[in-house]
LUMNU-647820 format. One record per residue (C-alpha): x, y, z; residue in one letter. Coordinates in Angstrom, 1 decimal. Layout:
N
       x       y       z  aa
       X       Y       Z   A
...
This chain:
446
       x       y       z  aa
     6.2    21.4   -30.2   M
     6.1    25.1   -30.7   A
     4.5    27.7   -28.4   G
     3.4    31.3   -28.7   G
     5.8    34.2   -28.2   A
     6.3    35.4   -24.6   S
     8.7    38.0   -23.2   K
     9.4    35.9   -20.2   R
     8.8    32.1   -20.0   P
     6.3    31.0   -17.5   D
     7.9    29.0   -14.7   H
     6.2    25.8   -13.6   V
     7.1    24.1   -10.3   L
     6.2    20.4   -10.0   I
     6.0    18.7    -6.7   I
     6.3    14.9    -6.3   V
     6.6    12.9    -3.1   Q
     6.3     9.2    -3.8   N
     9.1     8.8    -6.4   L
    12.3    10.6    -7.5   P
    12.5    12.4   -10.8   V
    13.2    11.3   -13.6   P
    12.4     7.8   -12.2   L
     8.8     8.9   -12.2   D
     8.3     8.5   -15.9   R
     5.0    10.3   -16.2   R
     6.3    13.4   -14.4   V
     9.5    13.3   -16.5   W
     7.5    13.3   -19.7   L
     5.4    16.2   -18.4   E
     8.6    18.1   -17.7   C
    10.0    17.5   -21.2   L
     6.7    18.5   -22.8   A
     6.6    21.8   -20.8   L
    10.3    22.5   -21.7   K
     9.6    21.8   -25.4   A
     6.7    24.2   -25.2   A
     8.8    27.0   -23.9   G
     8.2    26.9   -20.1   Y
    10.8    27.0   -17.5   D
    10.5    23.9   -15.2   V
    11.6    23.0   -11.7   S
    10.8    19.9    -9.7   V
    10.9    19.1    -6.0   I
    11.1    15.4    -5.1   C
    12.8    13.0    -2.7   P
    16.2    11.7    -3.4   K
    16.9     8.3    -4.9   G
    20.0     6.3    -4.0   P
    23.1     8.3    -4.8   G
    21.2    11.4    -5.7   D
    22.5    14.9    -4.8   G
    20.6    17.8    -3.5   D
    20.3    19.5    -6.9   Y
    20.8    18.8   -10.5   Q
    19.9    20.2   -13.9   V
    18.8    17.5   -16.3   L
    17.8    18.5   -19.9   E
    17.4    22.1   -18.6   D
    14.9    20.9   -15.9   V
    16.0    22.1   -12.4   H
    15.5    19.3    -9.9   I
    15.6    20.0    -6.1   Y
    15.8    16.9    -3.9   K
    15.5    16.2    -0.2   Y
    16.4    13.1     1.9   K
    13.3    10.9     2.1   P
    11.6    10.3     5.4   A
    12.1     6.9     7.1   P
     9.8     4.2     6.0   E
     6.3     4.8     7.5   A
     4.8     2.2     9.8   R
     1.3     2.8    11.2   G
    -0.6     6.1    11.5   L
     2.2     7.9    13.5   P
     4.7     6.9    10.9   G
     2.6     8.2     8.0   F
     1.9    11.5     9.8   V
     5.6    12.0    10.4   I
     6.4    11.2     6.8   E
     3.8    13.6     5.5   F
     4.7    16.4     7.8   V
     8.4    16.0     7.2   Y
     8.0    15.8     3.4   S
     5.7    18.8     3.4   W
     8.0    20.9     5.4   L
    11.1    20.0     3.3   R
     9.1    20.7     0.1   T
     7.9    24.1     1.5   A
    11.4    25.1     2.3   V
    12.7    24.1    -1.1   L
     9.8    25.9    -2.8   S
    11.1    29.1    -1.3   S
    14.6    28.2    -2.7   T
    13.1    27.7    -6.1   V
    11.2    31.1    -5.8   W
    14.4    32.9    -5.0   R
    16.1    31.5    -8.1   R
    13.1    32.3   -10.3   Q
     9.5    33.1    -9.2   P
     7.1    30.5   -10.5   F
     3.6    31.2   -11.9   T
     2.1    27.6   -11.6   I
     2.6    24.9    -9.0   M
     1.6    21.4   -10.0   Q
     1.3    18.9    -7.2   A
     1.2    15.1    -7.9   C
    -0.4    12.8    -5.3   N
     0.0    10.8    -3.2   P
    -0.3    12.3    -0.6   P
    -3.2    14.8    -0.8   D
    -1.4    17.4     1.4   T
     0.1    20.0    -0.9   Y
    -3.2    21.9    -1.3   W
    -2.1    23.8     1.9   A
     1.2    24.8     0.2   L
    -0.9    25.8    -2.8   G
    -2.9    28.1    -0.6   L
     0.2    29.7     0.8   L
     1.7    30.4    -2.7   W
    -1.7    31.7    -3.9   R
    -0.8    34.8    -1.9   L
     2.0    35.4    -4.3   R
    -0.3    34.9    -7.3   G
     0.7    31.3    -8.0   V
    -1.9    29.0    -9.7   T
    -2.3    25.5    -8.1   F
    -2.8    22.5   -10.5   V
    -3.5    19.1    -9.2   F
    -2.1    16.1   -11.1   D
    -4.3    13.3    -9.8   H
    -2.2    10.1    -9.8   H
    -3.9     8.0    -7.0   D
    -7.2     7.6    -5.2   L
    -6.0     7.6    -1.6   N
    -9.4     6.7     0.0   P
    -9.6     3.7    -2.3   E
    -5.9     2.8    -1.6   L
    -6.8     2.8     2.2   F
    -9.8     0.4     1.6   I
    -7.7    -1.8    -0.7   S
    -5.0    -2.2     1.9   R
    -7.0    -2.3     5.2   F
   -10.6    -3.0     4.2   G
   -13.7    -1.0     5.0   E
   -13.1     0.9     8.2   P
   -14.9    -0.5    11.2   T
   -13.0     0.6    14.3   S
   -13.2     4.2    15.5   G
    -9.6     4.9    14.6   L
    -9.8     3.5    11.1   K
   -13.0     5.5    10.5   K
   -11.1     8.7    11.6   V
    -8.2     7.9     9.3   E
   -10.5     7.2     6.4   Y
   -12.4    10.4     7.0   A
    -9.1    12.3     7.2   G
    -8.1    11.0     3.8   L
   -11.5    12.0     2.3   R
   -11.1    15.5     3.8   W
    -7.6    15.9     2.4   L
    -8.8    14.8    -1.0   E
   -11.7    17.2    -0.9   R
    -9.5    20.1     0.0   M
    -7.1    19.3    -2.8   T
    -9.9    19.3    -5.3   F
   -11.3    22.5    -3.9   R
    -8.0    24.4    -3.9   T
    -6.9    23.4    -7.4   A
    -7.6    25.8   -10.3   K
    -7.5    22.8   -12.7   R
    -7.4    19.0   -12.2   V
    -5.5    16.6   -14.4   I
    -6.8    13.0   -14.2   S
    -5.0     9.9   -15.5   T
    -8.2     8.3   -16.9   N
   -11.9     8.7   -17.2   E
   -12.6     6.8   -14.0   S
   -10.4     9.3   -12.0   Y
   -12.2    12.2   -13.8   K
   -15.5    10.8   -12.6   A
   -14.2    10.9    -9.0   V
   -13.1    14.5    -9.4   A
   -16.5    15.5   -10.7   V
   -18.6    13.4    -8.3   R
   -16.6    13.4    -5.1   R
   -14.5    16.5    -5.7   G
   -17.3    18.7    -6.9   G
   -15.5    19.9   -10.0   R
   -17.2    20.8   -13.2   A
   -16.3    18.5   -16.1   P
   -14.6    21.3   -18.1   H
   -12.3    21.9   -15.1   E
   -10.9    18.3   -15.3   V
    -8.6    17.2   -18.2   T
    -7.8    13.5   -18.8   V
    -4.1    13.0   -19.5   V
    -3.3     9.3   -19.7   R
     0.1     8.1   -18.7   S
     1.0     6.9   -22.2   G
     4.6     6.0   -23.0   P
     6.7     7.7   -25.6   D
     6.7     4.8   -28.0   T
     9.3     6.4   -30.2   R
    11.9     5.8   -27.5   Q
    10.2     2.9   -25.6   M
    10.7     0.2   -28.2   R
    12.6    -3.1   -28.4   P
    16.4    -3.1   -28.7   I
    18.7    -5.9   -29.7   Y
    20.5    -7.6   -26.8   P
    24.3    -7.3   -26.9   S
    24.6   -11.0   -27.7   S
    22.5   -14.0   -28.4   A
    22.0   -16.3   -25.5   P
    23.6   -19.7   -25.7   G
    22.2   -23.1   -24.8   G
    18.5   -24.2   -24.7   D
    15.7   -21.6   -25.1   R
    14.7   -20.0   -21.8   V
    11.6   -17.9   -21.6   Y
    11.5   -14.8   -19.5   T
     8.5   -13.4   -17.6   L
     8.7    -9.8   -16.6   A
     7.2    -7.7   -13.9   Y
     7.8    -3.9   -13.9   L
     6.5    -1.6   -11.2   G
     6.1    -0.7    -7.5   I
     6.2    -3.6    -5.0   M
     3.7    -2.5    -2.4   G
     1.0    -4.5    -0.5   P
    -1.7    -3.5    -3.1   Q
     0.4    -4.5    -6.2   D
     0.0    -8.3    -5.9   G
     3.7    -9.1    -6.8   V
     3.5   -12.2    -4.6   D
     1.3   -13.6    -7.3   V
     4.3   -13.7    -9.6   V
     6.1   -15.9    -7.2   L
     3.0   -18.1    -6.9   D
     2.9   -18.5   -10.7   V
     6.6   -19.3   -10.8   M
     6.2   -21.9    -8.0   E
     3.3   -23.5   -10.1   E
     5.3   -23.5   -13.3   L
     8.6   -24.7   -11.8   V
     7.8   -27.0    -8.9   H
     4.4   -28.3    -9.8   R
     4.4   -28.4   -13.6   R
     8.1   -29.2   -13.9   G
     9.1   -26.4   -16.3   R
    12.8   -25.6   -16.3   R
    12.6   -23.4   -19.4   D
    11.2   -20.3   -17.7   V
    12.6   -17.6   -15.4   R
    11.2   -14.3   -14.1   A
    12.7   -10.8   -13.7   V
    11.2    -8.4   -11.3   L
    12.0    -4.8   -12.0   L
    11.3    -2.2    -9.2   G
    11.1    -1.7    -5.5   F
     8.7    -0.9    -2.7   G
     7.6    -1.6     0.8   D
     7.3    -5.4     0.1   C
    10.7    -5.8    -1.7   Y
    12.6    -7.5     1.1   E
     9.6    -9.7     2.0   D
     9.2   -10.8    -1.6   L
    12.9   -11.7    -1.7   R
    12.5   -13.8     1.5   A
     9.4   -15.5     0.1   Q
    11.3   -16.3    -3.1   C
    14.0   -18.0    -1.2   T
    11.5   -19.9     1.0   K
     9.8   -21.2    -2.2   L
    13.1   -22.4    -3.6   G
    12.9   -20.1    -6.6   L
    16.2   -18.1    -6.3   D
    17.6   -19.9    -9.3   A
    14.6   -18.8   -11.4   Y
    13.7   -15.3   -10.2   V
    15.9   -12.2   -10.5   T
    15.2    -9.0    -8.5   F
    16.8    -5.9   -10.1   T
    15.8    -3.2    -7.6   G
    15.2     0.3    -8.9   R
    15.1     0.3   -12.7   A
    15.9     3.3   -14.9   D
    14.9     3.6   -18.6   R
    18.0     1.9   -19.8   A
    17.6    -1.1   -17.6   M
    13.9    -1.3   -18.5   I
    14.8    -1.4   -22.2   A
    17.4    -4.0   -21.6   E
    15.1    -6.4   -19.7   H
    11.8    -5.9   -21.5   L
    13.4    -6.3   -24.9   S
    14.5    -9.8   -24.1   V
    11.4   -10.9   -22.1   S
     8.7   -12.9   -23.6   D
     5.6   -12.2   -21.5   I
     4.6    -9.2   -19.2   G
     2.8    -9.9   -15.9   L
     0.1    -7.7   -14.4   C
    -0.7    -9.4   -11.1   P
    -2.7    -6.4    -9.6   D
    -5.8    -7.9    -7.9   L
    -9.2    -6.4    -8.4   K
    -9.6    -3.9    -5.6   T
   -11.4    -0.5    -5.3   P
    -8.1     1.2    -6.3   L
    -6.7    -1.2    -8.9   N
    -9.9    -1.6   -10.8   D
   -10.1     2.0   -11.8   V
    -6.4     2.8   -12.0   S
    -4.3     2.9   -15.2   T
    -1.4     0.5   -14.9   M
     1.6     2.0   -16.6   N
     3.3    -1.4   -16.7   K
     0.6    -2.7   -19.2   T
     1.4     0.0   -21.7   M
     5.1    -0.3   -21.2   E
     4.9    -4.0   -21.9   Y
     3.0    -3.2   -25.1   M
     5.6    -0.7   -26.1   S
     8.2    -3.4   -26.1   Y
     5.9    -5.8   -28.1   A
     5.3    -8.0   -25.1   L
     2.1   -10.1   -24.9   P
     0.9    -9.9   -21.3   S
    -1.4   -11.6   -18.8   V
    -3.5    -9.6   -16.3   S
    -6.3   -10.0   -13.8   F
    -9.5    -8.6   -15.3   D
    -9.6    -4.9   -14.3   L
   -11.8    -2.2   -15.8   V
    -9.0     0.3   -16.7   E
    -6.5    -2.4   -17.7   T
    -9.0    -3.4   -20.4   R
    -9.2     0.2   -21.5   V
    -5.4     0.2   -22.0   S
    -4.8    -3.3   -23.3   G
    -7.9    -3.8   -25.4   G
    -7.8    -7.2   -27.1   N
    -4.1    -7.6   -26.8   W
    -3.8    -8.7   -23.2   V
    -5.0   -12.1   -21.9   L
    -7.4   -11.5   -18.9   Y
    -8.2   -14.0   -16.2   V
   -10.5   -13.8   -13.1   P
    -8.9   -11.8   -10.2   S
    -7.1   -14.0    -7.7   G
    -7.2   -17.1    -9.8   N
    -3.5   -18.1    -9.8   V
    -4.2   -21.4   -11.7   A
    -5.9   -19.5   -14.5   A
    -3.1   -16.9   -14.6   F
    -0.6   -19.7   -14.9   T
    -2.6   -21.4   -17.6   D
    -2.6   -18.2   -19.6   A
     1.1   -17.8   -19.2   V
     1.7   -21.3   -20.3   E
    -0.6   -20.9   -23.3   T
     1.6   -18.0   -24.5   L
     4.8   -19.9   -23.8   L
     3.7   -22.9   -25.8   D
     2.1   -21.0   -28.8   D
     4.7   -18.9   -30.6   P
     2.1   -17.9   -33.2   D
    -0.2   -16.5   -30.5   L
     2.8   -14.7   -29.0   R
     3.6   -13.0   -32.3   V
    -0.1   -12.0   -32.9   M
    -0.5   -10.6   -29.4   M
     2.8    -8.8   -29.5   A
     2.2    -7.2   -32.9   R
    -1.3    -6.1   -31.9   G
     0.0    -4.7   -28.5   A
     2.7    -2.7   -30.2   R
     0.3    -1.3   -32.8   E
    -2.3    -0.3   -30.3   R
     0.1     1.4   -27.9   V
     1.8     3.4   -30.7   S
    -1.4     4.4   -32.5   S
    -3.8     5.0   -29.6   E
    -2.0     5.3   -26.3   L
     1.2     7.1   -27.2   D
     2.3    10.1   -25.0   W
     2.2    12.7   -27.8   R
    -1.6    13.2   -27.9   P
    -1.6    13.1   -24.1   Q
     1.1    15.9   -24.1   A
    -1.2    18.0   -26.3   K
    -4.0    17.7   -23.8   A
    -1.6    18.3   -20.9   Y
    -0.1    21.5   -22.5   L
    -3.6    22.7   -23.3   G
    -4.2    23.1   -19.5   V
    -1.2    25.3   -19.1   F
    -2.0    27.3   -22.3   A
    -5.4    28.1   -20.9   E
    -4.0    29.1   -17.5   L
    -1.3    31.3   -18.9   T
    -3.3    32.8   -21.8   G
    -0.9    31.4   -24.4   R
    -1.9    30.2   -27.8   A
    -2.5    26.5   -28.2   P
     0.6    24.4   -28.9   Y
     1.1    22.7   -32.3   E
     2.6    19.3   -32.1   L
     5.1    18.2   -34.8   S
     3.7    15.6   -37.1   D
     6.4    13.1   -36.0   G
     7.4    12.5   -39.6   S
    11.1    12.8   -38.8   A
    13.2     9.7   -39.5   V
    13.1     7.5   -36.4   A
    16.4     7.0   -34.6   A
    18.0     3.6   -35.2   T
    19.7     3.4   -31.8   A
    18.8     4.4   -28.2   D
    20.8     6.9   -26.1   P
    23.1     4.1   -25.0   Q
    23.9     3.2   -28.6   G
    21.9     0.0   -28.6   R
    20.2    -0.8   -31.9   T
    16.5    -0.6   -32.1   Y
    14.6    -3.6   -33.7   V
    13.2    -2.4   -37.1   P
     9.5    -2.5   -36.4   L
     8.7    -1.8   -40.1   D
    10.5    -4.9   -41.2   D
     7.8    -7.5   -40.7   E
    10.0   -10.6   -41.2   V
    12.7    -9.4   -38.8   E
    10.2    -8.1   -36.3   F
     8.4   -11.5   -36.2   E
    11.7   -13.3   -35.9   R
    12.7   -11.1   -33.0   F
     9.4   -11.7   -31.1   I
     9.7   -15.5   -31.5   R
    13.3   -15.6   -30.4   E
    14.1   -12.3   -28.5   R
    17.7   -12.6   -29.6   T
    20.3   -10.5   -31.3   A
    20.2   -10.2   -35.1   R
């Protein structure tokens, strides 16, 4: 990408609370796009395990604070939000002292950083809202429609925070058309003030690699789950499916790998043990890009167990597109935005129907030709229609408009693709149809 000339690069500060960076893959892609376009970029986020207070990664300055204790109940969430807001406010002053920033981008959840945006507006800073989650819908998905006085107050508070965030932002970036509709309808924003930037993967890097060695013994199929493990994510469905496959249908040729973490992580591990599945299910914990590539490249089927809720139905599931990037056929409960992402290359079943979900998994396990067809179609769709590069162009267009820069020209991507990833692992040659098909069928080393 190439940007217009500027005497002094505009400095963008990005605020994230729910994930560390670069673990938050959408935010990291945004950082890299801004850097490539000539902006200076800083990030404030919580620490992950082993993280320091400050690091510079690919010329992005990352400031980190110790995360708040796990929130439980309303008082816990209030403490978490206030603590994180104050730590972020202090660090924003630290960033300013190093180099004043011209734009502050806040990514939700939570919807609290509009207040910080108002404070920095006094110094001429423009506030941009990167809309990742619908917090009122998240509340209803987790707790149901509010009926008690307290729940009604909590829900009204979330709606007020969301409204103030929309009202304060100069521009809104939405992850899909459903979220844009909320920004227009509920946030009172004009359509031209809201830009859709989908969380597409960088398919030039997110692509299958060869495992270090071919597995020995009988063929074992791997089911993969990648993502957060919260109450709304339905990861317990994965264990229900594995129980059905292993204990009721007698399959010993299947295992599952669960990549990620979240509030339900320990409960899920305990449930796995209770169901007698420890020999068949692996929990990896936090997964970085290298670990994701390692596991998804040797998996056979991706799992999308998110139930149809007011939040999930209209949210873009990154895992769906990441499975597609690694040429994985996948099974999902039937959600509006998942169909937008997956098109015809995901098997959809009615929400909550574990038997139908298991049947779809078993259909893919037992039909290698179907697996090949679905995998090829998924990879083609994600690379041609859902890739991050056109999303980066839309994203950078927002900043070009705000800073008065000329529009950015994207490279045509015609450069010779790398043959190995940053860890030196060889990519599967996607343009070699025979080898690509063999790999999908076997998921083994060449």
